[in-house]
C-alpha positions as CSV (number, residue, x, y, z in Angstrom):
1,M,0.0,-0.1,0.0
2,F,3.1,2.3,-0.4
3,P,3.2,5.4,-0.9
4,L,-0.1,5.7,1.2
5,S,1.2,3.9,4.2
6,H,4.3,6.5,4.0
7,M,2.0,9.3,4.1
8,M,-0.3,7.9,6.8
9,K,2.4,7.5,9.1
10,S,3.2,11.1,9.0
11,F,-0.5,12.2,8.8
12,I,-2.0,10.5,11.8
13,R,-0.6,12.5,15.0
14,K,-3.7,12.1,17.0
15,G,-6.2,9.2,17.1
16,C,-6.0,6.0,15.3
17,L,-6.8,5.0,11.7
18,T,-6.9,1.3,10.7
19,V,-6.9,0.8,6.8
20,I,-8.2,-2.4,5.4
21,D,-6.6,-2.5,1.9
22,A,-8.0,-4.0,-1.2
23,E,-6.4,-7.3,-0.4
24,G,-8.2,-7.5,3.2
25,K,-4.7,-6.6,4.9
26,R,-5.0,-4.3,8.0
27,H,-2.7,-1.4,8.3
28,V,-2.8,0.5,11.7
29,F,-1.5,4.3,12.0
30,K,-1.6,5.5,15.4
31,G,-0.9,8.7,17.4
32,T,-1.8,10.2,20.8
33,P,-5.2,9.4,22.1
34,G,-8.1,10.6,19.8
35,P,-10.8,9.5,17.3
36,Q,-10.5,5.9,16.4
37,V,-11.6,4.8,12.7
38,T,-11.7,1.6,10.7
39,M,-11.7,2.4,7.0
40,R,-11.7,-0.1,4.0
41,L,-10.4,0.6,0.6
42,T,-11.6,-1.6,-2.3
43,D,-9.8,0.2,-5.3
44,R,-5.9,-0.2,-5.3
45,K,-5.8,3.2,-7.4
46,L,-6.5,5.0,-4.2
47,Y,-3.1,4.0,-2.7
48,R,-1.6,6.9,-5.0
49,T,-4.6,9.3,-5.7
50,L,-5.1,9.7,-1.8
51,V,-1.4,10.8,-1.6
52,F,-1.4,13.3,-4.5
53,N,-5.0,14.9,-4.0
54,A,-6.2,13.7,-0.6
55,E,-9.3,15.9,-0.4
56,L,-10.5,15.2,-3.9
57,A,-9.8,11.6,-3.8
58,A,-11.4,10.9,-0.4
59,G,-14.6,12.6,-1.3
60,E,-15.0,10.8,-4.6
61,A,-14.1,7.5,-3.1
62,Y,-16.8,7.9,-0.5
63,M,-19.3,9.0,-3.2
64,D,-18.4,5.9,-5.2
65,G,-18.4,3.3,-2.6
66,T,-14.6,2.5,-2.7
67,M,-14.0,4.0,0.7
68,R,-16.2,2.8,3.5
69,F,-16.3,2.6,7.2
70,E,-16.6,-0.5,9.4
71,E,-16.4,-1.8,13.0
72,G,-18.7,1.1,14.0
73,S,-17.0,3.8,12.6
74,T,-18.9,6.4,10.5
75,L,-18.1,9.1,7.9
76,R,-18.3,11.7,10.8
77,D,-15.6,9.8,12.6
78,F,-13.4,9.8,9.6
79,L,-13.9,13.6,8.9
80,T,-13.3,14.5,12.6
81,L,-9.9,12.5,12.4
82,F,-9.2,13.9,9.1
83,S,-9.8,17.6,10.6
84,V,-7.8,17.2,14.1
85,N,-4.7,15.9,11.8
86,R,-5.1,18.4,8.9
87,L,-2.0,20.5,9.8
88,S,0.1,17.4,9.7
89,L,-1.3,16.5,6.4
90,G,-0.3,19.9,5.2
91,S,3.3,19.6,6.3
92,Y,4.0,16.4,4.3
93,P,6.7,17.1,1.8
94,I,4.5,16.0,-1.2
95,Q,1.6,18.1,0.0
96,K,3.6,21.1,0.5
97,V,5.0,21.1,-2.9
98,L,1.4,20.5,-4.5
99,R,0.0,23.1,-2.5
100,A,2.6,25.7,-3.9
101,I,1.7,24.6,-7.4
102,K,-2.0,24.9,-6.8
103,M,-1.7,28.4,-5.3
104,R,-0.3,29.5,-8.7
105,F,-3.6,28.7,-10.2
106,R,-5.8,30.6,-7.7
107,K,-7.1,33.1,-10.1
108,R,-8.4,30.5,-12.4
109,Q,-10.0,28.4,-9.7
110,Q,-11.7,31.5,-8.2
111,S,-12.9,33.0,-11.6
112,N,-16.3,34.6,-11.3
113,R,-16.8,36.8,-14.3
114,K,-20.1,37.8,-15.4
115,G,-21.9,34.9,-17.1
116,Q,-19.5,32.3,-15.5
117,A,-20.6,33.5,-12.0
118,Q,-24.3,32.7,-13.0
119,Q,-23.2,29.3,-14.1
120,N,-21.3,28.7,-10.9
121,V,-24.4,29.7,-8.9
122,A,-26.9,27.6,-10.8
123,H,-24.7,24.5,-10.5
124,H,-25.4,24.6,-6.6
125,Y,-28.6,26.8,-6.1
126,D,-30.8,25.5,-8.9
127,L,-30.9,21.9,-7.7
128,G,-34.5,22.7,-7.0
129,N,-36.5,24.2,-4.0
130,E,-37.8,20.9,-3.0
131,F,-34.4,19.5,-2.4
132,Y,-33.4,22.4,0.0
133,R,-36.7,22.1,1.7
134,L,-35.5,18.7,2.9
135,F,-32.8,20.0,5.3
136,L,-33.1,23.8,5.6
137,D,-35.4,25.6,8.4
138,E,-39.0,26.4,7.2
139,N,-38.0,29.8,6.0
140,M,-35.1,28.4,3.8
141,L,-32.2,30.3,5.0
142,Y,-29.0,28.8,3.9
143,S,-26.5,30.4,5.9
144,C,-25.0,30.4,9.4
145,A,-27.7,30.7,12.2
146,Y,-27.1,32.5,15.6
147,F,-27.7,30.4,18.5
148,R,-28.4,32.7,21.5
149,E,-29.3,29.9,24.0
150,P,-28.4,26.5,24.1
151,G,-31.2,24.1,22.9
152,E,-32.7,26.7,20.4
153,T,-34.3,25.2,17.3
154,L,-32.9,25.9,13.9
155,E,-35.7,28.1,13.2
156,Q,-35.2,30.2,16.4
157,A,-31.6,30.6,15.6
158,Q,-32.1,31.7,12.0
159,R,-34.6,34.3,13.3
160,N,-32.0,35.3,15.8
161,K,-29.6,35.9,12.8
162,L,-31.9,38.0,10.9
163,R,-32.6,40.2,13.9
164,L,-28.8,40.8,14.6
165,L,-28.3,41.8,11.0
166,A,-31.3,44.1,11.0
167,S,-29.9,45.7,14.3
168,K,-26.6,46.7,12.6
169,L,-28.4,48.4,9.5
170,G,-29.8,51.2,11.4
171,L,-33.1,51.2,9.4
172,K,-35.4,54.2,9.2
173,P,-38.7,54.7,7.5
174,G,-38.5,55.4,3.7
175,M,-34.9,53.9,3.3
176,K,-33.9,51.9,0.2
177,V,-32.2,48.6,1.0
178,L,-30.3,46.3,-1.2
179,D,-29.9,42.6,-0.4
180,I,-27.0,41.1,-2.3
181,G,-27.6,37.4,-2.8
182,C,-31.0,37.4,-1.4
183,G,-31.4,33.6,-1.5
184,W,-35.1,32.7,-1.1
185,G,-36.0,36.0,0.3
186,D,-36.5,35.7,4.0
187,L,-34.2,38.5,5.1
188,A,-35.6,41.0,2.8
189,L,-39.2,40.1,3.9
190,Y,-38.2,40.3,7.4
191,L,-36.6,43.8,7.2
192,A,-39.7,45.0,5.2
193,A,-42.0,43.6,7.7
194,L,-40.2,45.2,10.8
195,E,-39.6,48.6,9.1
196,D,-41.1,50.9,6.4
197,V,-38.4,50.5,4.0
198,D,-38.3,49.3,0.3
199,V,-36.0,46.4,-0.5
200,V,-34.5,45.1,-3.7
201,G,-32.9,41.7,-3.5
202,V,-30.7,40.3,-6.5
203,T,-29.7,36.7,-6.9
204,L,-28.3,34.6,-9.8
205,S,-30.5,31.7,-9.0
206,S,-33.7,31.5,-11.1
207,E,-35.1,29.0,-8.5
208,Q,-34.4,31.4,-5.6
209,Q,-35.9,34.5,-7.5
210,A,-39.2,32.7,-8.5
211,L,-40.0,31.5,-4.9
212,A,-38.8,34.8,-3.2
213,S,-41.2,36.7,-5.3
214,Q,-43.8,34.5,-4.7
215,R,-43.2,34.7,-0.9
216,A,-43.5,38.5,-1.2
217,E,-46.8,38.3,-2.9
218,T,-48.1,35.9,-0.2
219,A,-46.8,38.1,2.5
220,G,-48.5,41.3,1.1
221,L,-45.2,43.0,0.7
222,A,-44.7,42.9,-3.1
223,D,-45.3,46.6,-3.3
224,R,-42.2,47.1,-1.1
225,V,-40.0,44.1,-1.7
226,R,-38.7,43.2,-5.2
227,F,-36.4,40.3,-6.3
228,E,-34.5,40.5,-9.4
229,L,-32.3,37.9,-11.4
230,K,-29.3,40.2,-11.6
231,D,-25.6,40.1,-11.1
232,Y,-24.7,42.6,-8.3
233,R,-22.4,44.4,-10.8
234,D,-25.3,45.4,-12.9
235,V,-27.3,47.1,-10.0
236,E,-27.7,50.7,-10.4
237,G,-28.9,53.8,-8.2
238,R,-28.2,54.5,-4.6
239,F,-29.2,52.4,-1.5
240,D,-29.3,53.9,2.0
241,R,-28.4,50.4,3.3
242,I,-26.9,47.2,1.7
243,V,-26.7,43.8,3.3
244,S,-25.1,40.7,1.7
245,V,-25.4,37.3,3.5
246,G,-23.5,34.3,2.3
247,M,-22.7,35.6,-1.2
248,F,-19.0,37.0,-0.7
249,E,-17.7,33.5,-0.5
250,H,-18.6,33.2,-4.2
251,V,-17.0,36.4,-5.3
252,G,-13.2,35.2,-5.5
253,V,-10.2,37.2,-4.3
254,H,-9.4,38.5,-7.6
255,H,-12.8,40.3,-7.9
256,Y,-12.7,41.7,-4.3
257,D,-11.7,45.2,-5.6
258,E,-14.7,45.0,-7.8
259,F,-17.0,44.0,-5.2
260,F,-16.1,46.8,-2.5
261,K,-15.8,49.4,-5.4
262,K,-19.5,48.7,-6.3
263,L,-20.4,48.9,-2.6
264,N,-18.8,52.3,-2.4
265,A,-20.6,53.6,-5.4
266,L,-24.1,52.4,-4.4
267,M,-23.9,54.0,-1.1
268,P,-24.5,57.6,0.0
269,D,-21.9,59.1,2.5
270,D,-24.1,58.2,5.5
271,G,-24.9,54.8,4.0
272,L,-24.2,51.5,5.8
273,A,-23.6,48.1,4.5
274,V,-23.5,44.7,6.5
275,L,-21.5,41.9,5.0
276,H,-21.9,38.3,6.5
277,S,-19.4,35.9,5.3
278,I,-17.5,32.8,5.9
279,G,-13.9,33.5,6.3
280,H,-10.9,31.7,8.1
281,M,-8.2,32.5,10.8
282,S,-5.4,30.9,8.7
283,P,-3.3,32.6,6.0
284,P,-4.5,33.1,2.5
285,G,-5.2,29.7,0.7
286,M,-7.8,28.0,-1.5
287,A,-10.9,26.1,-1.4
288,S,-10.8,22.2,-1.1
289,P,-10.6,20.8,-4.8
290,W,-13.6,18.5,-3.9
291,L,-15.7,21.4,-2.9
292,R,-14.8,23.4,-5.8
293,K,-15.5,20.4,-8.1
294,Y,-18.8,19.1,-6.8
295,I,-20.5,21.7,-4.6
296,F,-19.4,25.3,-5.1
297,P,-17.5,26.1,-8.4
298,G,-15.5,29.3,-8.0
299,A,-16.0,29.6,-4.2
300,Y,-13.6,30.5,-1.6
301,S,-13.7,31.6,2.0
302,P,-11.0,34.4,2.5
303,A,-8.5,35.0,5.1
304,L,-9.3,38.2,6.9
305,S,-6.1,39.9,5.8
306,E,-7.3,39.3,2.2
307,V,-10.4,41.3,2.9
308,F,-9.0,44.2,4.9
309,E,-6.4,45.1,2.3
310,V,-9.2,45.6,-0.3
311,V,-11.6,47.5,2.0
312,E,-8.7,49.9,2.6
313,R,-8.0,50.4,-1.0
314,N,-11.6,51.3,-1.6
315,S,-11.7,54.0,0.9
316,L,-14.4,52.2,3.2
317,W,-14.6,52.4,7.1
318,V,-15.1,49.4,9.0
319,T,-17.6,50.5,11.5
320,D,-18.0,47.2,13.4
321,L,-16.7,43.8,13.2
322,E,-18.1,40.6,14.8
323,F,-17.1,36.9,14.6
324,L,-19.4,34.1,14.9
325,R,-17.3,31.1,15.7
326,V,-19.0,27.7,16.5
327,H,-22.5,28.9,15.3
328,Y,-22.1,27.5,11.8
329,A,-20.8,24.2,13.1
330,T,-24.1,23.9,15.1
331,T,-26.0,25.1,12.1
332,L,-24.6,22.5,9.8
333,A,-25.3,19.8,12.5
334,H,-28.9,20.4,12.3
335,W,-28.8,20.5,8.4
336,T,-27.2,17.1,8.6
337,D,-29.8,15.7,11.0
338,R,-32.6,16.9,8.8
339,F,-30.9,15.6,5.8
340,E,-30.3,12.1,7.2
341,A,-34.0,12.1,8.3
342,N,-35.0,12.8,4.6
343,R,-32.3,10.7,3.1
344,D,-34.7,8.3,1.1
345,K,-36.4,11.3,-0.4
346,V,-33.0,12.9,-1.6
347,I,-32.3,9.5,-3.3
348,A,-35.7,9.6,-4.9
349,L,-35.0,12.9,-6.2
350,Y,-31.5,12.1,-7.4
351,D,-29.6,8.9,-6.5
352,E,-27.4,7.2,-3.8
353,R,-24.1,8.9,-5.0
354,F,-25.8,12.4,-4.9
355,A,-26.7,11.6,-1.3
356,R,-23.4,10.4,-0.4
357,M,-21.8,13.7,-1.8
358,W,-24.1,15.8,0.2
359,E,-23.3,13.7,3.4
360,F,-19.7,14.5,2.6
361,Y,-20.2,18.1,2.1
362,L,-22.4,18.8,5.0
363,I,-20.3,16.9,7.6
364,S,-16.9,18.1,6.3
365,A,-18.1,21.5,6.4
366,E,-19.3,21.1,10.0
367,M,-15.8,19.9,11.1
368,M,-14.0,22.9,9.5
369,F,-16.1,25.1,11.8
370,R,-15.7,22.8,14.8
371,T,-12.1,21.8,14.7
372,G,-10.7,23.6,11.6
373,S,-9.9,27.4,10.9
374,Q,-13.4,28.6,9.5
375,L,-15.2,31.2,11.0
376,V,-18.4,33.6,10.1
377,F,-17.6,37.5,10.2
378,H,-20.0,40.3,10.2
379,M,-18.3,43.5,8.7
380,Q,-20.2,46.8,8.9
381,L,-18.9,49.4,6.2
382,S,-19.4,53.0,5.4
383,R,-18.0,55.9,3.5
384,S,-17.9,57.7,6.7
385,R,-16.6,57.3,10.2
386,D,-19.9,58.2,12.0
387,A,-22.6,56.7,9.9
388,A,-23.3,54.5,12.7
389,P,-23.4,55.2,16.4
390,I,-20.0,55.2,18.2
391,V,-21.2,53.1,21.0
392,R,-21.9,49.5,20.2
393,D,-24.9,49.2,22.7
394,Y,-27.3,50.3,20.0
395,I,-27.1,46.7,18.4
396,T,-28.0,45.1,21.6
397,D,-30.9,47.6,22.3
398,K,-32.3,47.2,18.8
399,Q,-32.4,43.4,19.0
400,R,-34.6,43.7,22.2
401,D,-36.9,46.2,20.4
402,Y,-37.2,43.8,17.4
403,I,-38.0,40.8,19.6
404,E,-41.2,42.6,20.7
405,Q,-42.0,43.8,17.3
406,E,-41.8,40.3,16.0
407,K,-44.7,39.2,18.3
408,T,-46.9,41.1,15.9
409,L,-45.5,40.0,12.6
410,S,-47.3,37.9,10.2
411,L,-44.3,36.2,8.8
412,S,-43.9,32.7,10.0
413,V,-41.7,31.8,12.9
């Protein structure tokens, strides 16, 4: 099983991995106490592909059934073991060389030019609303929730997230609000239900735009909430407030100047923008090759250093910054539970391989927020230093006000 066994001896620093090879022979790789996993490989080609492209090969092997787990081990156990040993994998000589080569192609990997950006979005978000209903909360929010208290439901935590974002926008009657990457519309509808504001939501997903528009009609808010199938780069006019949730991950580092320049152009001097995005606390890198190929083409969650330097170049003030750390891990765990409860329905819509692909995605993503370097940040931006109150208490105070207002809202949850 060489060269895989050579890499595994270096890789497993914590926990124990038992590999049963294609001939039935057992190989044990052991470090300090930690997760214990038994894995069977039925394809000899994996002995090499796992060395030269571990993340891509592991995901594909699980999808194809050529990598499976035995003796009580699960995919979650394996991905936990993988995550806690990730740094040692990155320091393996072959992996260091391959990473250096791949970094030279980052621009191509993160290309989100007009037209291509819509194709990348459609690959993921146009799978069908019926599919997403199988694991998201009932209002179909597909981003990190905000768990204020242990034991909150996913629905409660997603409402907490909307309330937190709204409190940072400083909404006033008559304002125009732009929601970049509006999803299925729940944030836009929530803002319009809370305050007398007009909201335009833009998305590149035809499935999302159709359902969001339908929801605005049903809620009686279509006169103040409009959803458009449009690239944010094509939006014109001025907006008092801009919010973007879970969209910045699809921009790509080499388009960041374009993104923040557009925010600057769309806001008046006293405008505010709130950006909710995944990031990471480690140095600049690249997205998993498996994730790019099968789940999010063109996507990348940035290092904070990559964001701040572009914000500075575009003359924007960061007026507030907040980090949500384990909240996304908890969100993903909820999604996985709901996905597994509806696994038969997923297979009926697609097939077993698709179900395995999404299991791998949901659990591996959770591990990146639970034991890896991923986090979520809220960045409040303005063209002027005093567009937001200079004491941060207003965010907490406004959330309390909105909790009371929500008791009279007709929107669900």
